[in-house]
C-alpha positions as CSV (number, residue, x, y, z in Angstrom):
1,X,103.4,21.3,127.7
2,X,104.2,24.4,125.7
3,X,107.3,26.4,126.5
4,X,106.4,29.7,128.2
5,X,108.8,32.5,127.7
6,X,109.4,35.7,129.7
7,X,109.7,39.0,127.9
8,X,113.5,38.9,128.2
9,X,113.6,35.4,126.6
10,X,111.3,36.6,123.8
11,X,113.5,39.6,123.2
12,X,116.4,37.4,122.6
13,X,114.5,35.4,120.0
14,X,113.2,38.6,118.3
15,X,116.6,40.3,118.6
16,X,115.1,43.4,120.1
17,X,114.8,45.0,123.5
18,X,112.7,43.8,126.5
19,X,111.0,47.2,126.4
20,X,109.9,46.6,122.7
21,X,108.6,43.1,123.7
22,X,106.7,44.7,126.6
23,X,105.2,47.3,124.2
24,X,104.2,44.6,121.7
25,X,102.5,42.6,124.5
26,X,100.8,45.6,125.9
27,X,99.4,46.7,122.5
28,X,98.4,43.0,121.7
29,X,100.7,42.8,118.7
30,X,102.0,39.5,119.9
31,X,100.0,36.9,121.9
32,X,100.8,37.1,125.6
33,X,99.4,36.9,129.1
34,X,100.3,39.1,132.0
35,X,101.1,36.9,135.0
36,X,103.5,38.9,137.2
37,X,105.1,40.0,134.0
38,X,104.5,39.1,130.3
39,X,104.4,35.4,129.5
40,X,104.6,34.4,125.9
41,X,104.0,30.9,124.4
42,X,107.0,29.9,122.3
43,X,104.8,28.1,119.8
44,X,102.5,31.1,119.4
45,X,105.5,33.5,119.1
46,X,107.0,31.3,116.4
47,X,103.7,31.2,114.6
48,X,103.4,35.0,114.9
49,X,106.9,35.4,113.4
50,X,106.2,33.0,110.5
51,X,102.7,34.4,109.6
52,X,102.9,38.2,109.2
53,X,99.7,40.2,109.3
54,X,98.6,41.9,106.1
55,X,99.4,45.5,105.7
56,X,96.4,47.7,106.6
57,X,95.8,51.5,106.8
58,X,95.8,53.2,110.1
59,X,93.3,55.9,111.1
60,X,95.1,58.5,109.0
61,X,94.9,56.3,105.9
62,X,98.6,55.5,105.8
63,X,99.6,51.9,105.3
64,X,101.8,50.6,108.0
65,X,103.7,47.3,108.2
66,X,101.7,44.4,109.8
67,X,104.7,43.5,112.0
68,X,107.6,45.5,113.3
69,X,110.3,43.0,112.1
70,X,109.5,43.6,108.4
71,X,111.3,46.9,108.9
72,X,114.6,45.1,109.6
73,X,114.5,44.0,113.2
74,X,114.5,40.4,112.2
75,X,116.0,40.6,108.7
């Protein structure tokens, strides 16, 4: 069975805060399920880290990074 992580455990892997992980889950930036709190598959999280999304323009036409860690959080 796949390892299931809490937001706190995912925050340690991502080297960020639990609040940031909760935001990423809430905005569906990372694959997660809410079961009494956010639950994240370790395999899916690692796949998400290794396969960045392409850059795309937002509604204002600005190009933003596909994943937050490109800006240095996981450098």
